[in-house]
CHARMM-style PDB file with segment names, atoms N, HN, CA, C and O in Angstrom:
ATOM      1  N   MET     1     -12.343   9.134 -73.443  1.00  0.00      PROA
ATOM      2  CA  MET     1     -12.155   8.811 -72.044  1.00  0.00      PROA
ATOM      3  C   MET     1     -11.827  10.062 -71.241  1.00  0.00      PROA
ATOM      4  O   MET     1     -12.258  10.203 -70.096  1.00  0.00      PROA
ATOM      5  N   LEU     2     -11.063  10.968 -71.843  1.00  0.00      PROA
ATOM      6  HN  LEU     2     -10.712  10.853 -72.772  1.00  0.00      PROA
ATOM      7  CA  LEU     2     -10.683  12.197 -71.161  1.00  0.00      PROA
ATOM      8  C   LEU     2     -11.895  13.082 -70.899  1.00  0.00      PROA
ATOM      9  O   LEU     2     -11.971  13.749 -69.867  1.00  0.00      PROA
ATOM     10  N   LYS     3     -12.854  13.088 -71.848  1.00  0.00      PROA
ATOM     11  HN  LYS     3     -12.792  12.546 -72.686  1.00  0.00      PROA
ATOM     12  CA  LYS     3     -14.066  13.897 -71.673  1.00  0.00      PROA
ATOM     13  C   LYS     3     -14.883  13.410 -70.480  1.00  0.00      PROA
ATOM     14  O   LYS     3     -15.454  14.217 -69.745  1.00  0.00      PROA
ATOM     15  N   ILE     4     -14.940  12.108 -70.288  1.00  0.00      PROA
ATOM     16  HN  ILE     4     -14.476  11.453 -70.885  1.00  0.00      PROA
ATOM     17  CA  ILE     4     -15.691  11.545 -69.160  1.00  0.00      PROA
ATOM     18  C   ILE     4     -15.039  11.947 -67.843  1.00  0.00      PROA
ATOM     19  O   ILE     4     -15.735  12.314 -66.896  1.00  0.00      PROA
ATOM     20  N   ILE     5     -13.735  11.885 -67.772  1.00  0.00      PROA
ATOM     21  HN  ILE     5     -13.170  11.588 -68.541  1.00  0.00      PROA
ATOM     22  CA  ILE     5     -13.019  12.260 -66.551  1.00  0.00      PROA
ATOM     23  C   ILE     5     -13.216  13.739 -66.254  1.00  0.00      PROA
ATOM     24  O   ILE     5     -13.423  14.118 -65.101  1.00  0.00      PROA
ATOM     25  N   ILE     6     -13.153  14.573 -67.276  1.00  0.00      PROA
ATOM     26  HN  ILE     6     -12.985  14.266 -68.213  1.00  0.00      PROA
ATOM     27  CA  ILE     6     -13.368  16.012 -67.089  1.00  0.00      PROA
ATOM     28  C   ILE     6     -14.794  16.277 -66.632  1.00  0.00      PROA
ATOM     29  O   ILE     6     -15.011  17.099 -65.741  1.00  0.00      PROA
ATOM     30  N   THR     7     -15.764  15.602 -67.220  1.00  0.00      PROA
ATOM     31  HN  THR     7     -15.588  14.935 -67.944  1.00  0.00      PROA
ATOM     32  CA  THR     7     -17.161  15.775 -66.835  1.00  0.00      PROA
ATOM     33  C   THR     7     -17.388  15.369 -65.387  1.00  0.00      PROA
ATOM     34  O   THR     7     -18.047  16.091 -64.638  1.00  0.00      PROA
ATOM     35  N   ILE     8     -16.860  14.238 -64.989  1.00  0.00      PROA
ATOM     36  HN  ILE     8     -16.325  13.651 -65.597  1.00  0.00      PROA
ATOM     37  CA  ILE     8     -16.993  13.785 -63.604  1.00  0.00      PROA
ATOM     38  C   ILE     8     -16.327  14.777 -62.659  1.00  0.00      PROA
ATOM     39  O   ILE     8     -16.858  15.062 -61.586  1.00  0.00      PROA
ATOM     40  N   GLY     9     -15.179  15.302 -63.042  1.00  0.00      PROA
ATOM     41  HN  GLY     9     -14.747  15.071 -63.914  1.00  0.00      PROA
ATOM     42  CA  GLY     9     -14.488  16.295 -62.212  1.00  0.00      PROA
ATOM     43  C   GLY     9     -15.298  17.568 -62.050  1.00  0.00      PROA
ATOM     44  O   GLY     9     -15.369  18.117 -60.950  1.00  0.00      PROA
ATOM     45  N   VAL    10     -15.906  18.046 -63.120  1.00  0.00      PROA
ATOM     46  HN  VAL    10     -15.849  17.600 -64.013  1.00  0.00      PROA
ATOM     47  CA  VAL    10     -16.729  19.259 -63.051  1.00  0.00      PROA
ATOM     48  C   VAL    10     -17.935  19.028 -62.154  1.00  0.00      PROA
ATOM     49  O   VAL    10     -18.284  19.894 -61.353  1.00  0.00      PROA
ATOM     50  N   VAL    11     -18.574  17.870 -62.280  1.00  0.00      PROA
ATOM     51  HN  VAL    11     -18.289  17.167 -62.931  1.00  0.00      PROA
ATOM     52  CA  VAL    11     -19.739  17.556 -61.442  1.00  0.00      PROA
ATOM     53  C   VAL    11     -19.331  17.477 -59.977  1.00  0.00      PROA
ATOM     54  O   VAL    11     -20.045  17.989 -59.114  1.00  0.00      PROA
ATOM     55  N   LEU    12     -18.208  16.851 -59.681  1.00  0.00      PROA
ATOM     56  HN  LEU    12     -17.629  16.435 -60.382  1.00  0.00      PROA
ATOM     57  CA  LEU    12     -17.739  16.761 -58.297  1.00  0.00      PROA
ATOM     58  C   LEU    12     -17.432  18.132 -57.713  1.00  0.00      PROA
ATOM     59  O   LEU    12     -17.751  18.395 -56.553  1.00  0.00      PROA
ATOM     60  N   VAL    13     -16.823  19.003 -58.493  1.00  0.00      PROA
ATOM     61  HN  VAL    13     -16.564  18.790 -59.435  1.00  0.00      PROA
ATOM     62  CA  VAL    13     -16.538  20.370 -58.021  1.00  0.00      PROA
ATOM     63  C   VAL    13     -17.841  21.118 -57.771  1.00  0.00      PROA
ATOM     64  O   VAL    13     -17.957  21.825 -56.770  1.00  0.00      PROA
ATOM     65  N   ALA    14     -18.818  20.978 -58.651  1.00  0.00      PROA
ATOM     66  HN  ALA    14     -18.724  20.403 -59.464  1.00  0.00      PROA
ATOM     67  CA  ALA    14     -20.108  21.652 -58.483  1.00  0.00      PROA
ATOM     68  C   ALA    14     -20.812  21.176 -57.214  1.00  0.00      PROA
ATOM     69  O   ALA    14     -21.342  21.990 -56.458  1.00  0.00      PROA
ATOM     70  N   VAL    15     -20.821  19.878 -56.980  1.00  0.00      PROA
ATOM     71  HN  VAL    15     -20.390  19.217 -57.594  1.00  0.00      PROA
ATOM     72  CA  VAL    15     -21.454  19.342 -55.775  1.00  0.00      PROA
ATOM     73  C   VAL    15     -20.718  19.824 -54.527  1.00  0.00      PROA
ATOM     74  O   VAL    15     -21.355  20.160 -53.529  1.00  0.00      PROA
ATOM     75  N   ALA    16     -19.408  19.863 -54.569  1.00  0.00      PROA
ATOM     76  HN  ALA    16     -18.891  19.590 -55.380  1.00  0.00      PROA
ATOM     77  CA  ALA    16     -18.628  20.341 -53.425  1.00  0.00      PROA
ATOM     78  C   ALA    16     -18.932  21.804 -53.133  1.00  0.00      PROA
ATOM     79  O   ALA    16     -19.081  22.188 -51.973  1.00  0.00      PROA
ATOM     80  N   LEU    17     -19.023  22.616 -54.168  1.00  0.00      PROA
ATOM     81  HN  LEU    17     -18.901  22.304 -55.111  1.00  0.00      PROA
ATOM     82  CA  LEU    17     -19.317  24.034 -53.955  1.00  0.00      PROA
ATOM     83  C   LEU    17     -20.730  24.243 -53.429  1.00  0.00      PROA
ATOM     84  O   LEU    17     -20.951  25.127 -52.601  1.00  0.00      PROA
ATOM     85  N   LEU    18     -21.683  23.455 -53.888  1.00  0.00      PROA
ATOM     86  HN  LEU    18     -21.503  22.737 -54.560  1.00  0.00      PROA
ATOM     87  CA  LEU    18     -23.048  23.568 -53.393  1.00  0.00      PROA
ATOM     88  C   LEU    18     -23.177  23.117 -51.936  1.00  0.00      PROA
ATOM     89  O   LEU    18     -24.043  23.604 -51.210  1.00  0.00      PROA
ATOM     90  N   SER    19     -22.329  22.202 -51.514  1.00  0.00      PROA
ATOM     91  HN  SER    19     -21.625  21.806 -52.104  1.00  0.00      PROA
ATOM     92  CA  SER    19     -22.447  21.675 -50.155  1.00  0.00      PROA
ATOM     93  C   SER    19     -21.659  22.469 -49.123  1.00  0.00      PROA
ATOM     94  O   SER    19     -21.815  22.225 -47.926  1.00  0.00      PROA
ATOM     95  N   ILE    20     -20.819  23.411 -49.541  1.00  0.00      PROA
ATOM     96  HN  ILE    20     -20.692  23.610 -50.513  1.00  0.00      PROA
ATOM     97  CA  ILE    20     -20.014  24.187 -48.595  1.00  0.00      PROA
ATOM     98  C   ILE    20     -20.893  24.904 -47.580  1.00  0.00      PROA
ATOM     99  O   ILE    20     -20.616  24.870 -46.381  1.00  0.00      PROA
ATOM    100  N   ARG    21     -21.946  25.549 -48.053  1.00  0.00      PROA
ATOM    101  HN  ARG    21     -22.171  25.576 -49.027  1.00  0.00      PROA
ATOM    102  CA  ARG    21     -22.828  26.294 -47.158  1.00  0.00      PROA
ATOM    103  C   ARG    21     -23.501  25.369 -46.147  1.00  0.00      PROA
ATOM    104  O   ARG    21     -23.651  25.720 -44.977  1.00  0.00      PROA
ATOM    105  N   ILE    22     -23.897  24.206 -46.600  1.00  0.00      PROA
ATOM    106  HN  ILE    22     -23.775  23.921 -47.550  1.00  0.00      PROA
ATOM    107  CA  ILE    22     -24.558  23.267 -45.702  1.00  0.00      PROA
ATOM    108  C   ILE    22     -23.581  22.721 -44.668  1.00  0.00      PROA
ATOM    109  O   ILE    22     -23.943  22.547 -43.504  1.00  0.00      PROA
ATOM    110  N   LEU    23     -22.361  22.453 -45.078  1.00  0.00      PROA
ATOM    111  HN  LEU    23     -22.067  22.594 -46.023  1.00  0.00      PROA
ATOM    112  CA  LEU    23     -21.382  21.864 -44.167  1.00  0.00      PROA
ATOM    113  C   LEU    23     -20.869  22.866 -43.140  1.00  0.00      PROA
ATOM    114  O   LEU    23     -20.609  22.484 -41.998  1.00  0.00      PROA
ATOM    115  N   LEU    24     -20.717  24.127 -43.508  1.00  0.00      PROA
ATOM    116  HN  LEU    24     -20.928  24.437 -44.436  1.00  0.00      PROA
ATOM    117  CA  LEU    24     -20.123  25.110 -42.609  1.00  0.00      PROA
ATOM    118  C   LEU    24     -21.143  25.784 -41.690  1.00  0.00      PROA
ATOM    119  O   LEU    24     -20.765  26.291 -40.634  1.00  0.00      PROA
ATOM    120  N   LYS    25     -22.380  25.801 -42.049  1.00  0.00      PROA
ATOM    121  HN  LYS    25     -22.688  25.389 -42.907  1.00  0.00      PROA
ATOM    122  CA  LYS    25     -23.412  26.476 -41.277  1.00  0.00      PROA
ATOM    123  C   LYS    25     -23.995  25.510 -40.245  1.00  0.00      PROA
ATOM    124  O   LYS    25     -24.344  24.380 -40.586  1.00  0.00      PROA
ATOM    125  N   PRO    26     -24.103  25.949 -38.971  1.00  0.00      PROA
ATOM    126  CA  PRO    26     -24.738  25.073 -37.986  1.00  0.00      PROA
ATOM    127  C   PRO    26     -26.192  24.828 -38.391  1.00  0.00      PROA
ATOM    128  O   PRO    26     -26.898  25.756 -38.787  1.00  0.00      PROA
ATOM    129  N   ASN    27     -26.626  23.596 -38.291  1.00  0.00      PROA
ATOM    130  HN  ASN    27     -26.053  22.842 -37.969  1.00  0.00      PROA
ATOM    131  CA  ASN    27     -27.963  23.211 -38.751  1.00  0.00      PROA
ATOM    132  C   ASN    27     -28.153  23.605 -40.205  1.00  0.00      PROA
ATOM    133  O   ASN    27     -29.251  23.987 -40.608  1.00  0.00      PROA
ATOM    134  N   GLY    28     -27.107  23.515 -40.982  1.00  0.00      PROA
ATOM    135  HN  GLY    28     -26.215  23.204 -40.654  1.00  0.00      PROA
ATOM    136  CA  GLY    28     -27.125  23.978 -42.365  1.00  0.00      PROA
ATOM    137  C   GLY    28     -28.128  23.244 -43.222  1.00  0.00      PROA
ATOM    138  O   GLY    28     -28.214  22.017 -43.197  1.00  0.00      PROA
ATOM    139  N   GLN    29     -28.882  24.011 -43.980  1.00  0.00      PROA
ATOM    140  HN  GLN    29     -28.812  25.008 -44.001  1.00  0.00      PROA
ATOM    141  CA  GLN    29     -29.829  23.448 -44.932  1.00  0.00      PROA
ATOM    142  C   GLN    29     -30.141  24.506 -45.977  1.00  0.00      PROA
ATOM    143  O   GLN    29     -29.954  25.699 -45.737  1.00  0.00      PROA
ATOM    144  N   PHE    30     -30.611  24.074 -47.119  1.00  0.00      PROA
ATOM    145  HN  PHE    30     -30.763  23.105 -47.313  1.00  0.00      PROA
ATOM    146  CA  PHE    30     -31.016  25.014 -48.139  1.00  0.00      PROA
ATOM    147  C   PHE    30     -32.295  25.705 -47.691  1.00  0.00      PROA
ATOM    148  O   PHE    30     -33.131  25.097 -47.023  1.00  0.00      PROA
ATOM    149  N   SER    31     -32.447  26.960 -48.053  1.00  0.00      PROA
ATOM    150  HN  SER    31     -31.768  27.454 -48.595  1.00  0.00      PROA
ATOM    151  CA  SER    31     -33.682  27.648 -47.739  1.00  0.00      PROA
ATOM    152  C   SER    31     -34.803  27.042 -48.573  1.00  0.00      PROA
ATOM    153  O   SER    31     -34.562  26.460 -49.631  1.00  0.00      PROA
ATOM    154  N   SER    32     -36.015  27.186 -48.089  1.00  0.00      PROA
ATOM    155  HN  SER    32     -36.210  27.659 -47.230  1.00  0.00      PROA
ATOM    156  CA  SER    32     -37.157  26.611 -48.789  1.00  0.00      PROA
ATOM    157  C   SER    32     -37.353  27.299 -50.128  1.00  0.00      PROA
ATOM    158  O   SER    32     -37.199  28.516 -50.235  1.00  0.00      PROA
ATOM    159  N   GLN    33     -37.685  26.540 -51.124  1.00  0.00      PROA
ATOM    160  HN  GLN    33     -37.810  25.551 -51.037  1.00  0.00      PROA
ATOM    161  CA  GLN    33     -37.933  27.080 -52.455  1.00  0.00      PROA
ATOM    162  C   GLN    33     -39.421  27.239 -52.720  1.00  0.00      PROA
ATOM    163  O   GLN    33     -39.823  27.569 -53.835  1.00  0.00      PROA
ATOM    164  N   HSD    34     -40.247  27.004 -51.693  1.00  0.00      PROA
ATOM    165  HN  HSD    34     -39.920  26.736 -50.787  1.00  0.00      PROA
ATOM    166  CA  HSD    34     -41.692  27.117 -51.838  1.00  0.00      PROA
ATOM    167  C   HSD    34     -42.073  28.596 -51.886  1.00  0.00      PROA
ATOM    168  O   HSD    34     -41.598  29.388 -51.072  1.00  0.00      PROA
ATOM    169  N   ILE    35     -42.910  28.959 -52.820  1.00  0.00      PROA
ATOM    170  HN  ILE    35     -43.296  28.315 -53.482  1.00  0.00      PROA
ATOM    171  CA  ILE    35     -43.246  30.368 -53.055  1.00  0.00      PROA
ATOM    172  C   ILE    35     -43.861  31.010 -51.827  1.00  0.00      PROA
ATOM    173  O   ILE    35     -43.527  32.148 -51.498  1.00  0.00      PROA
ATOM    174  N   SER    36     -44.748  30.312 -51.147  1.00  0.00      PROA
ATOM    175  HN  SER    36     -45.020  29.388 -51.414  1.00  0.00      PROA
ATOM    176  CA  SER    36     -45.452  30.920 -50.020  1.00  0.00      PROA
ATOM    177  C   SER    36     -44.541  31.172 -48.822  1.00  0.00      PROA
ATOM    178  O   SER    36     -44.931  31.895 -47.906  1.00  0.00      PROA
ATOM    179  N   GLN    37     -43.351  30.602 -48.802  1.00  0.00      PROA
ATOM    180  HN  GLN    37     -43.034  30.014 -49.546  1.00  0.00      PROA
ATOM    181  CA  GLN    37     -42.429  30.824 -47.696  1.00  0.00      PROA
ATOM    182  C   GLN    37     -41.408  31.911 -48.000  1.00  0.00      PROA
ATOM    183  O   GLN    37     -40.500  32.149 -47.204  1.00  0.00      PROA
ATOM    184  N   SER    38     -41.549  32.563 -49.133  1.00  0.00      PROA
ATOM    185  HN  SER    38     -42.286  32.370 -49.779  1.00  0.00      PROA
ATOM    186  CA  SER    38     -40.664  33.654 -49.512  1.00  0.00      PROA
ATOM    187  C   SER    38     -41.257  34.977 -49.038  1.00  0.00      PROA
ATOM    188  O   SER    38     -42.397  35.304 -49.368  1.00  0.00      PROA
ATOM    189  N   LYS    39     -40.492  35.730 -48.273  1.00  0.00      PROA
ATOM    190  HN  LYS    39     -39.566  35.464 -48.005  1.00  0.00      PROA
ATOM    191  CA  LYS    39     -40.969  37.004 -47.731  1.00  0.00      PROA
ATOM    192  C   LYS    39     -41.330  37.976 -48.849  1.00  0.00      PROA
ATOM    193  O   LYS    39     -42.357  38.650 -48.773  1.00  0.00      PROA
ATOM    194  N   ALA    40     -40.509  38.056 -49.871  1.00  0.00      PROA
ATOM    195  HN  ALA    40     -39.674  37.508 -49.932  1.00  0.00      PROA
ATOM    196  CA  ALA    40     -40.758  38.980 -50.980  1.00  0.00      PROA
ATOM    197  C   ALA    40     -42.057  38.630 -51.705  1.00  0.00      PROA
ATOM    198  O   ALA    40     -42.814  39.525 -52.083  1.00  0.00      PROA
ATOM    199  N   MET    41     -42.318  37.353 -51.898  1.00  0.00      PROA
ATOM    200  HN  MET    41     -41.703  36.626 -51.591  1.00  0.00      PROA
ATOM    201  CA  MET    41     -43.551  36.945 -52.578  1.00  0.00      PROA
ATOM    202  C   MET    41     -44.778  37.218 -51.717  1.00  0.00      PROA
ATOM    203  O   MET    41     -45.817  37.635 -52.229  1.00  0.00      PROA
ATOM    204  N   ARG    42     -44.662  36.984 -50.402  1.00  0.00      PROA
ATOM    205  HN  ARG    42     -43.818  36.645 -49.986  1.00  0.00      PROA
ATOM    206  CA  ARG    42     -45.798  37.276 -49.515  1.00  0.00      PROA
ATOM    207  C   ARG    42     -46.119  38.754 -49.507  1.00  0.00      PROA
ATOM    208  O   ARG    42     -47.290  39.132 -49.486  1.00  0.00      PROA
ATOM    209  N   GLU    43     -45.076  39.615 -49.524  1.00  0.00      PROA
ATOM    210  HN  GLU    43     -44.124  39.307 -49.542  1.00  0.00      PROA
ATOM    211  CA  GLU    43     -45.307  41.057 -49.545  1.00  0.00      PROA
ATOM    212  C   GLU    43     -46.046  41.484 -50.815  1.00  0.00      PROA
ATOM    213  O   GLU    43     -46.804  42.453 -50.798  1.00  0.00      PROA
ATOM    214  N   ARG    44     -45.828  40.774 -51.894  1.00  0.00      PROA
ATOM    215  HN  ARG    44     -45.212  39.986 -51.908  1.00  0.00      PROA
ATOM    216  CA  ARG    44     -46.500  41.089 -53.163  1.00  0.00      PROA
ATOM    217  C   ARG    44     -47.858  40.412 -53.285  1.00  0.00      PROA
ATOM    218  O   ARG    44     -48.590  40.656 -54.244  1.00  0.00      PROA
ATOM    219  N   GLY    45     -48.196  39.566 -52.323  1.00  0.00      PROA
ATOM    220  HN  GLY    45     -47.601  39.368 -51.544  1.00  0.00      PROA
ATOM    221  CA  GLY    45     -49.472  38.867 -52.367  1.00  0.00      PROA
ATOM    222  C   GLY    45     -49.489  37.682 -53.304  1.00  0.00      PROA
ATOM    223  O   GLY    45     -50.555  37.233 -53.725  1.00  0.00      PROA
ATOM    224  N   ILE    46     -48.310  37.170 -53.635  1.00  0.00      PROA
ATOM    225  HN  ILE    46     -47.444  37.535 -53.293  1.00  0.00      PROA
ATOM    226  CA  ILE    46     -48.202  36.033 -54.540  1.00  0.00      PROA
ATOM    227  C   ILE    46     -48.043  34.769 -53.709  1.00  0.00      PROA
ATOM    228  O   ILE    46     -47.209  34.709 -52.806  1.00  0.00      PROA
ATOM    229  N   GLY    47     -48.842  33.771 -54.018  1.00  0.00      PROA
ATOM    230  HN  GLY    47     -49.520  33.819 -54.751  1.00  0.00      PROA
ATOM    231  CA  GLY    47     -48.769  32.524 -53.274  1.00  0.00      PROA
ATOM    232  C   GLY    47     -48.697  31.338 -54.199  1.00  0.00      PROA
ATOM    233  O   GLY    47     -48.689  31.483 -55.421  1.00  0.00      PROA
ATOM    234  N   CYS    48     -48.645  30.182 -53.616  1.00  0.00      PROA
ATOM    235  HN  CYS    48     -48.652  30.064 -52.623  1.00  0.00      PROA
ATOM    236  CA  CYS    48     -48.582  28.931 -54.358  1.00  0.00      PROA
ATOM    237  C   CYS    48     -49.920  28.704 -55.052  1.00  0.00      PROA
ATOM    238  O   CYS    48     -50.974  28.878 -54.441  1.00  0.00      PROA
ATOM    239  N   VAL    49     -49.884  28.326 -56.293  1.00  0.00      PROA
ATOM    240  HN  VAL    49     -49.027  28.184 -56.789  1.00  0.00      PROA
ATOM    241  CA  VAL    49     -51.112  28.147 -57.065  1.00  0.00      PROA
ATOM    242  C   VAL    49     -51.980  27.031 -56.487  1.00  0.00      PROA
ATOM    243  O   VAL    49     -53.206  27.143 -56.496  1.00  0.00      PROA
ATOM    244  N   THR    50     -51.374  25.967 -55.991  1.00  0.00      PROA
ATOM    245  HN  THR    50     -50.378  25.876 -55.984  1.00  0.00      PROA
ATOM    246  CA  THR    50     -52.189  24.887 -55.430  1.00  0.00      PROA
ATOM    247  C   THR    50     -52.857  25.317 -54.131  1.00  0.00      PROA
ATOM    248  O   THR    50     -53.994  24.928 -53.864  1.00  0.00      PROA
ATOM    249  N   SER    51     -52.164  26.116 -53.318  1.00  0.00      PROA
ATOM    250  HN  SER    51     -51.240  26.432 -53.534  1.00  0.00      PROA
ATOM    251  CA  SER    51     -52.767  26.623 -52.087  1.00  0.00      PROA
ATOM    252  C   SER    51     -53.896  27.590 -52.396  1.00  0.00      PROA
ATOM    253  O   SER    51     -54.951  27.534 -51.764  1.00  0.00      PROA
ATOM    254  N   GLN    52     -53.687  28.470 -53.353  1.00  0.00      PROA
ATOM    255  HN  GLN    52     -52.830  28.515 -53.866  1.00  0.00      PROA
ATOM    256  CA  GLN    52     -54.729  29.417 -53.731  1.00  0.00      PROA
ATOM    257  C   GLN    52     -55.934  28.689 -54.314  1.00  0.00      PROA
ATOM    258  O   GLN    52     -57.072  29.068 -54.038  1.00  0.00      PROA
ATOM    259  N   ASP    53     -55.707  27.661 -55.109  1.00  0.00      PROA
ATOM    260  HN  ASP    53     -54.782  27.353 -55.333  1.00  0.00      PROA
ATOM    261  CA  ASP    53     -56.799  26.884 -55.681  1.00  0.00      PROA
ATOM    262  C   ASP    53     -57.593  26.192 -54.579  1.00  0.00      PROA
ATOM    263  O   ASP    53     -58.824  26.191 -54.610  1.00  0.00      PROA
ATOM    264  N   ARG    54     -56.900  25.604 -53.605  1.00  0.00      PROA
ATOM    265  HN  ARG    54     -55.900  25.604 -53.579  1.00  0.00      PROA
ATOM    266  CA  ARG    54     -57.563  24.935 -52.495  1.00  0.00      PROA
ATOM    267  C   ARG    54     -58.426  25.916 -51.709  1.00  0.00      PROA
ATOM    268  O   ARG    54     -59.562  25.602 -51.353  1.00  0.00      PROA
ATOM    269  N   GLN    55     -57.884  27.110 -51.437  1.00  0.00      PROA
ATOM    270  HN  GLN    55     -56.961  27.365 -51.726  1.00  0.00      PROA
ATOM    271  CA  GLN    55     -58.644  28.116 -50.697  1.00  0.00      PROA
ATOM    272  C   GLN    55     -59.879  28.555 -51.466  1.00  0.00      PROA
ATOM    273  O   GLN    55     -60.947  28.727 -50.880  1.00  0.00      PROA
ATOM    274  N   THR    56     -59.744  28.735 -52.760  1.00  0.00      PROA
ATOM    275  HN  THR    56     -58.876  28.595 -53.236  1.00  0.00      PROA
ATOM    276  CA  THR    56     -60.877  29.146 -53.588  1.00  0.00      PROA
ATOM    277  C   THR    56     -61.956  28.077 -53.602  1.00  0.00      PROA
ATOM    278  O   THR    56     -63.143  28.384 -53.494  1.00  0.00      PROA
ATOM    279  N   ARG    57     -61.548  26.829 -53.736  1.00  0.00      PROA
ATOM    280  HN  ARG    57     -60.583  26.579 -53.824  1.00  0.00      PROA
ATOM    281  CA  ARG    57     -62.521  25.736 -53.760  1.00  0.00      PROA
ATOM    282  C   ARG    57     -63.229  25.604 -52.420  1.00  0.00      PROA
ATOM    283  O   ARG    57     -64.431  25.340 -52.390  1.00  0.00      PROA
ATOM    284  N   GLN    58     -62.520  25.781 -51.316  1.00  0.00      PROA
ATOM    285  HN  GLN    58     -61.544  25.996 -51.340  1.00  0.00      PROA
ATOM    286  CA  GLN    58     -63.154  25.697 -50.009  1.00  0.00      PROA
ATOM    287  C   GLN    58     -64.107  26.859 -49.791  1.00  0.00      PROA
ATOM    288  O   GLN    58     -65.176  26.691 -49.204  1.00  0.00      PROA
ATOM    289  N   HSD    59     -63.723  28.030 -50.262  1.00  0.00      PROA
ATOM    290  HN  HSD    59     -62.855  28.166 -50.739  1.00  0.00      PROA
ATOM    291  CA  HSD    59     -64.550  29.222 -50.093  1.00  0.00      PROA
ATOM    292  C   HSD    59     -65.846  29.108 -50.890  1.00  0.00      PROA
ATOM    293  O   HSD    59     -66.907  29.517 -50.418  1.00  0.00      PROA
ATOM    294  N   LYS    60     -65.761  28.559 -52.084  1.00  0.00      PROA
ATOM    295  HN  LYS    60     -64.899  28.227 -52.467  1.00  0.00      PROA
ATOM    296  CA  LYS    60     -66.935  28.455 -52.953  1.00  0.00      PROA
ATOM    297  C   LYS    60     -67.618  27.085 -52.851  1.00  0.00      PROA
ATOM    298  O   LYS    60     -68.562  26.807 -53.591  1.00  0.00      PROA
ATOM    299  N   ASN    61     -67.147  26.239 -51.946  1.00  0.00      PROA
ATOM    300  HN  ASN    61     -66.380  26.464 -51.345  1.00  0.00      PROA
ATOM    301  CA  ASN    61     -67.678  24.874 -51.786  1.00  0.00      PROA
ATOM    302  C   ASN    61     -67.693  24.130 -53.114  1.00  0.00      PROA
ATOM    303  O   ASN    61     -68.674  23.473 -53.463  1.00  0.00      PROA
ATOM    304  N   MET    62     -66.600  24.242 -53.843  1.00  0.00      PROA
ATOM    305  HN  MET    62     -65.803  24.775 -53.560  1.00  0.00      PROA
ATOM    306  CA  MET    62     -66.483  23.561 -55.134  1.00  0.00      PROA
ATOM    307  C   MET    62     -65.723  22.272 -54.982  1.00  0.00      PROA
ATOM    308  O   MET    62     -64.830  22.163 -54.142  1.00  0.00      PROA
ATOM    309  N   ASN    63     -66.062  21.321 -55.769  1.00  0.00      PROA
ATOM    310  HN  ASN    63     -66.788  21.409 -56.452  1.00  0.00      PROA
ATOM    311  CA  ASN    63     -65.325  20.084 -55.875  1.00  0.00      PROA
ATOM    312  C   ASN    63     -64.753  19.991 -57.275  1.00  0.00      PROA
ATOM    313  O   ASN    63     -65.112  20.772 -58.157  1.00  0.00      PROA
ATOM    314  N   ILE    64     -63.883  19.054 -57.471  1.00  0.00      PROA
ATOM    315  HN  ILE    64     -63.592  18.420 -56.755  1.00  0.00      PROA
ATOM    316  CA  ILE    64     -63.327  18.875 -58.803  1.00  0.00      PROA
ATOM    317  C   ILE    64     -64.429  18.485 -59.789  1.00  0.00      PROA
ATOM    318  O   ILE    64     -64.369  18.858 -60.960  1.00  0.00      PROA
ATOM    319  N   LYS    65     -65.424  17.743 -59.329  1.00  0.00      PROA
ATOM    320  HN  LYS    65     -65.472  17.439 -58.378  1.00  0.00      PROA
ATOM    321  CA  LYS    65     -66.526  17.322 -60.194  1.00  0.00      PROA
ATOM    322  C   LYS    65     -67.338  18.518 -60.687  1.00  0.00      PROA
ATOM    323  O   LYS    65     -67.968  18.434 -61.741  1.00  0.00      PROA
ATOM    324  N   ASP    66     -67.338  19.637 -59.944  1.00  0.00      PROA
ATOM    325  HN  ASP    66     -66.826  19.706 -59.087  1.00  0.00      PROA
ATOM    326  CA  ASP    66     -68.110  20.823 -60.309  1.00  0.00      PROA
ATOM    327  C   ASP    66     -67.546  21.526 -61.533  1.00  0.00      PROA
ATOM    328  O   ASP    66     -68.236  22.340 -62.147  1.00  0.00      PROA
ATOM    329  N   LEU    67     -66.323  21.233 -61.894  1.00  0.00      PROA
ATOM    330  HN  LEU    67     -65.762  20.572 -61.395  1.00  0.00      PROA
ATOM    331  CA  LEU    67     -65.730  21.893 -63.045  1.00  0.00      PROA
ATOM    332  C   LEU    67     -66.214  21.206 -64.256  1.00  0.00      PROA
ATOM    333  OT1 LEU    67     -65.848  21.585 -65.369  1.00  0.00      PROA
TER     334      LEU     67
END
């Protein structure tokens, strides 16, 4: 029973610490985790694989059936 209480306490502390930034910042929200919205990734020319696949298929007029 003590292990369950400790586990719940640790989870509650973790959630509280994760929400501090959101609660204290005006319009607080987590930054996007999408690769194409990362400045560092864009500078390296790295993008989302699904977006790159879509662009390639449109450029080559490919459909899924063509594979």
